[in-house]
C-alpha positions as CSV (number, residue, x, y, z in Angstrom):
1,M,-16.0,-2.9,29.8
2,I,-13.3,-5.4,29.9
3,T,-12.4,-6.0,25.5
4,S,-10.9,-8.6,24.1
5,S,-11.2,-8.6,20.3
6,F,-7.3,-8.0,18.8
7,R,-7.4,-8.1,15.7
8,I,-4.1,-7.0,13.9
9,V,-4.2,-3.7,12.0
10,T,-3.1,-4.2,8.4
11,L,-1.9,-4.5,4.8
12,V,-2.7,-7.6,3.0
13,A,-3.0,-8.9,-0.3
14,A,-5.2,-6.8,-1.9
15,T,-4.9,-3.3,0.1
16,L,-0.5,-3.3,-0.9
17,S,-0.3,-0.1,-2.8
18,L,1.8,2.9,-3.6
19,G,0.0,5.9,-2.5
20,G,-3.5,4.1,-0.3
21,A,-5.0,2.7,-4.0
22,A,-6.3,-0.9,-3.5
23,L,-4.0,-3.3,-5.8
24,A,-7.4,-4.9,-7.5
25,Q,-8.1,-1.3,-8.2
26,A,-5.8,-0.7,-10.9
27,P,-5.5,-2.8,-13.6
28,A,-2.6,-3.5,-15.9
29,T,-4.2,-2.2,-19.1
30,A,-5.7,1.5,-20.1
31,P,-9.8,1.8,-19.2
32,A,-9.3,2.9,-23.4
33,P,-12.5,1.9,-24.3
34,A,-14.5,2.8,-21.2
35,A,-13.3,6.6,-22.1
36,E,-14.2,5.8,-25.7
37,A,-17.3,4.9,-24.9
38,Q,-17.9,7.8,-23.2
39,G,-17.0,10.6,-26.4
40,L,-13.6,11.0,-24.1
41,G,-11.6,9.0,-27.0
42,G,-8.9,10.8,-29.6
43,P,-5.8,10.9,-30.7
44,L,-2.4,9.8,-29.8
45,V,-0.2,12.4,-28.5
46,P,3.3,11.3,-29.3
47,G,5.3,12.1,-26.7
48,V,2.7,12.0,-23.6
49,C,2.5,8.5,-21.8
50,L,0.2,7.1,-18.4
51,L,1.6,4.3,-15.9
52,A,-0.6,3.4,-13.3
53,R,1.8,2.7,-10.5
54,E,-0.3,0.9,-8.4
55,A,-1.5,-1.6,-10.9
56,V,2.8,-2.6,-11.1
57,I,2.7,-3.6,-8.0
58,A,-0.3,-4.8,-8.5
59,N,-0.1,-7.2,-11.9
60,S,4.0,-7.8,-11.5
61,K,5.6,-10.8,-10.2
62,V,6.9,-9.8,-6.7
63,G,4.1,-7.5,-6.1
64,I,2.2,-10.6,-5.3
65,A,4.7,-12.3,-4.3
66,A,4.4,-9.1,-2.0
67,A,1.0,-9.5,-1.3
68,A,0.7,-12.9,-0.5
69,R,4.0,-12.6,2.2
70,L,2.8,-10.1,4.2
71,K,-0.6,-11.7,4.7
72,Q,2.0,-14.8,6.4
73,I,2.9,-12.4,8.7
74,A,-0.5,-11.4,9.4
75,A,-1.6,-13.6,10.5
76,E,1.4,-15.1,12.6
77,A,0.8,-12.1,14.4
78,Q,-2.9,-12.7,14.4
79,A,-1.8,-16.8,15.6
80,E,0.2,-14.4,17.9
81,I,-1.7,-12.2,19.4
82,D,-5.1,-15.1,19.4
83,A,-3.1,-17.6,21.5
84,E,-2.3,-15.4,25.0
85,R,-5.4,-13.6,23.9
86,K,-8.0,-16.8,24.7
87,P,-6.6,-17.5,27.5
88,L,-8.1,-14.9,29.9
89,E,-11.0,-14.4,27.1
90,A,-11.9,-18.1,29.3
91,Q,-11.4,-16.5,32.4
92,M,-13.6,-13.8,31.3
93,T,-16.7,-15.9,30.6
94,V,-16.3,-18.0,34.2
95,L,-16.4,-13.8,35.6
96,R,-19.1,-13.1,33.6
97,A,-20.8,-15.9,34.8
98,Q,-19.8,-15.3,38.6
99,A,-20.9,-12.3,38.5
100,P,-24.8,-12.5,40.3
101,T,-22.9,-14.0,43.4
102,L,-20.5,-11.4,43.7
103,T,-20.9,-8.0,45.0
104,P,-20.0,-4.8,42.8
105,D,-16.7,-4.4,44.6
106,Q,-16.3,-8.0,44.3
107,R,-16.8,-8.0,40.7
108,R,-14.9,-4.4,39.5
109,A,-12.0,-5.8,41.2
110,Q,-11.9,-8.9,39.4
111,E,-12.4,-7.2,36.5
112,K,-9.9,-4.4,36.8
113,A,-7.2,-7.2,37.6
114,L,-9.0,-9.3,34.3
115,A,-8.4,-5.5,32.0
116,D,-4.5,-5.2,33.8
117,K,-4.4,-8.8,32.1
118,F,-5.7,-7.6,28.7
119,A,-4.0,-4.6,28.7
120,P,-0.1,-5.5,27.1
121,I,-2.4,-7.9,25.1
122,Q,-4.0,-5.2,22.9
123,A,-0.4,-3.0,23.7
124,K,1.5,-6.1,21.5
125,A,-1.5,-6.7,19.5
126,D,-1.2,-2.9,18.7
127,L,3.1,-2.5,18.0
128,R,2.9,-4.8,15.9
129,S,0.4,-4.1,13.3
130,R,3.1,-0.7,14.0
131,E,5.5,-3.8,12.8
132,I,3.1,-4.5,9.4
133,E,2.7,-1.5,7.9
134,R,7.0,-0.9,8.3
135,T,7.2,-4.0,6.5
136,R,5.1,-3.1,4.1
137,A,5.5,0.3,3.3
138,K,9.2,-0.9,2.7
139,A,8.1,-4.0,0.3
140,I,6.7,-0.3,-1.5
141,E,10.2,1.3,-1.4
142,A,11.9,-2.0,-1.9
143,I,10.0,-3.0,-5.3
144,S,9.4,1.0,-6.4
145,A,13.4,0.4,-6.1
146,Q,13.7,-2.8,-9.2
147,A,10.8,-0.5,-10.4
148,Q,12.0,2.9,-11.4
149,P,14.7,1.7,-13.8
150,V,12.2,-0.7,-15.6
151,I,9.8,2.5,-16.3
152,A,12.7,4.8,-17.2
153,A,13.3,2.5,-20.1
154,V,10.3,1.2,-21.0
155,Y,9.6,5.4,-21.5
156,K,12.8,5.8,-23.7
157,E,11.2,2.9,-25.6
158,K,7.9,4.7,-26.2
159,G,9.8,8.1,-27.6
160,C,7.3,10.0,-24.1
161,G,8.7,13.9,-22.8
162,L,5.5,13.1,-20.0
163,L,5.0,11.3,-17.8
164,F,1.4,11.0,-15.8
165,D,-0.5,8.8,-13.4
166,R,-3.3,7.4,-15.2
167,A,-5.1,7.3,-12.2
168,S,-5.1,11.2,-12.6
169,V,-6.9,11.1,-15.7
170,L,-10.7,10.9,-16.8
171,G,-10.5,10.7,-20.6
172,G,-8.3,10.5,-24.3
173,N,-5.9,7.8,-26.3
174,Y,-4.4,5.5,-23.6
175,G,-2.3,4.4,-26.6
176,N,0.7,5.5,-24.3
177,D,0.6,3.8,-21.8
178,L,2.7,2.4,-19.9
179,T,2.2,0.0,-17.6
180,A,1.7,-3.5,-18.8
181,G,5.3,-2.8,-20.4
182,V,6.9,-2.2,-17.4
183,V,5.4,-5.0,-15.5
184,K,6.5,-7.1,-18.2
185,G,9.7,-6.0,-17.0
186,L,9.8,-6.4,-13.7
187,D,8.4,-9.6,-13.8
188,A,11.8,-10.3,-15.9
189,K,14.0,-8.4,-13.5
190,I,12.7,-10.3,-10.9
191,T,10.2,-11.9,-9.9
192,T,10.1,-12.2,-5.0
193,L,11.3,-10.1,-2.2
194,D,13.4,-11.2,1.5
195,I,10.4,-10.1,3.2
196,R,11.1,-10.4,7.0
197,R,8.0,-8.6,9.9
198,E,10.6,-4.9,11.1
199,T,10.3,-5.2,14.6
200,L,9.7,-2.1,17.1
201,P,10.6,-0.7,20.6
202,P,7.1,-0.9,22.0
203,A,5.2,1.9,22.3
204,P,6.4,4.3,26.4
205,A,4.4,3.2,28.8
206,P,1.9,6.2,29.4
207,A,2.0,8.0,32.0
208,R,-0.5,7.3,35.7
């Protein structure tokens, strides 16, 4: 059976993330009211601080710009694949219309010839997906590198002695959540990145 669906697999606007968590699920402000409503509030613990790394990227200007740029790169790659796919889809439509008039051997031969034409397009779609994923990873790395000194500065300013990932906290007093402060500091430092699609070598052809 011939397939003609070549979708670029990528993580774009809603899923540019650290550690795989979707940005849309990581608000900059801590969920303190919800915790208190569940009876999980309590006194502020001096020196114990929280940070949502995903939310830093999700809500920072540079993170938002990076997500938009990745979405653009993915759209460009998809357009490239679609331009190569559509003429073959037209040939496939013709083949299906002619199928009742062909012998089984003729139909199989034409289907194989068409499948051979689709194969390199699928390979290119897979390559573009890997390139976009590498591009996303490098963007995350670059933003994280810019954010680390800001995190350290806010950590010191708040007098923290321990820093926990906010996503792993089940409840308590979120008064020492550093996330919003880090977002503000990162916005003051950087707002955009020069993100270009990474180039990877094609995967080796399977042995026949």
